[in-house]
C-alpha positions in Angstrom: 84.5 69.8 201.9 82.2 72.8 201.4 78.6 72.0 200.4 75.1 73.4 200.5 72.0 71.3 201.0 69.1 72.8 199.0 66.0 71.8 197.2 66.6 70.3 193.8 65.9 72.2 190.5 64.9 70.7 187.2 68.4 71.5 185.9 69.9 69.2 188.6 68.1 66.1 187.3 71.0 65.0 184.9 73.3 64.8 188.0 70.6 63.3 190.1 70.1 60.5 187.5 73.9 59.9 187.6 73.8 59.4 191.3 70.8 57.0 190.9 72.8 55.0 188.4 75.8 55.0 190.8 73.6 53.6 193.5 72.2 50.9 191.1 75.8 50.0 190.2 76.7 49.8 194.0 73.7 47.5 194.6 74.7 45.3 191.6 71.6 46.3 189.7 73.3 48.3 186.9 70.6 47.5 184.3 67.6 48.2 186.6 67.4 52.0 186.2 64.5 52.8 183.7 63.8 56.3 184.8 65.0 59.2 182.6 66.1 62.7 183.2 62.9 63.8 181.5 60.9 61.5 183.9 62.6 63.0 186.9 61.8 66.6 185.7 58.2 65.7 184.8 57.5 63.9 188.1 59.4 66.1 190.5 58.3 69.6 189.4 55.2 71.4 188.4 51.6 71.2 189.7 51.5 67.4 190.4 54.8 66.6 192.1 55.3 63.0 192.9 58.4 63.5 194.9 60.5 66.1 196.7 64.3 66.1 196.3 67.2 67.6 198.2 70.7 67.8 196.8 74.1 68.3 198.3 75.7 70.9 196.0 79.5 71.1 196.0 82.0 73.0 194.0 82.3 69.8 191.8 78.5 69.5 191.3 75.8 67.4 193.0 77.4 64.9 195.3 74.3 63.5 197.1 70.6 63.5 197.0 67.6 62.6 199.3 64.4 61.9 197.5 61.2 61.6 199.5 57.4 61.3 198.7 54.2 61.4 200.8 52.7 58.3 202.4 49.9 57.6 204.8 50.0 55.2 207.7 46.6 53.8 208.7 47.9 53.5 212.2 49.8 56.8 212.6 48.6 59.2 209.9 50.7 61.4 207.6 54.2 60.0 206.8 56.9 60.5 204.2 59.0 57.8 202.5 62.7 58.3 201.9 63.1 56.4 198.6 66.9 57.1 198.4 69.6 58.9 200.3 72.6 58.6 197.9 76.1 60.0 198.6 78.6 59.6 195.8 81.2 57.0 196.9 84.1 59.4 196.4 82.7 61.8 199.2 81.3 59.3 201.7 82.4 60.0 205.2 82.3 63.9 204.5 79.1 64.6 206.4 76.9 64.8 203.3 74.7 61.8 204.3 74.1 63.3 207.8 73.3 66.7 206.3 70.8 65.2 203.8 69.2 63.1 206.4 68.9 66.2 208.7 67.1 68.0 205.9 64.7 65.2 205.4 63.9 65.0 209.1 63.4 68.8 209.3 61.2 68.6 206.2 59.1 65.9 207.7 58.8 67.9 211.0 57.6 71.0 209.0 55.0 68.8 207.3 53.9 67.5 210.6 54.4 63.8 209.6 54.1 61.0 212.2 56.7 58.8 210.6 59.5 58.9 208.1 60.3 55.4 206.7 62.6 53.8 204.2 64.4 50.5 203.4 68.0 49.5 203.5 69.5 46.3 202.0 70.3 43.8 204.7 73.9 43.4 203.5 74.6 47.2 203.6 76.1 47.2 207.1 77.6 50.7 206.8 74.2 52.2 206.0 72.4 50.2 208.7 75.0 51.4 211.3 74.7 55.0 210.1 70.8 54.9 210.4 70.9 53.2 213.8 73.4 55.7 215.1 70.9 58.5 214.0 68.3 56.8 216.1 66.3 54.9 213.4 64.8 51.6 214.1 65.8 48.9 211.5 62.9 46.5 211.5 64.5 43.2 210.6 61.3 41.2 210.9 59.5 42.9 208.0 59.9 41.9 204.4 59.4 44.3 201.5 56.7 43.3 199.1 56.4 44.6 195.5 54.7 44.1 192.3 56.8 45.3 189.4 55.4 46.3 186.0 55.2 42.8 184.7 53.6 41.6 188.0 51.0 44.3 187.7 50.2 43.4 184.1 50.0 39.6 185.0 47.8 40.4 188.1 45.4 42.4 185.9 45.3 39.8 183.3 44.5 37.2 185.9 41.4 39.1 186.8 39.8 38.5 183.4 
């Protein structure tokens, strides 16, 4: 399969959103995606970018993405967070995942970050094996903690 890894453009966001939905379906969270194509364009481009996105462009369109954003580690310093590395199910095993991860790591190196971090579901053994094969440490003794939109609202209300 021929492909090109490149930086995403605003015109790619419809296909990026389709891949985000494909991931949500795979993770059995089909109704969880709230972000829109317009949100992706607004948040990923312009003067106040919230994320940076790489795409795997094939003759059939965008078949994979890697979306990252800046973080800061109080122990290590500058970092980036890989929010999602998505390869369409129909082309998994073609090398796109490796090519996208390679681009993320090169991007992090260019930025001079001290860490690249991300999460993986504990039941997604193929992804865990892929990341470990690439030299990543899967920290199984850490739990992800989140406040969703409702949780944030409830927290703020509890302050009054």
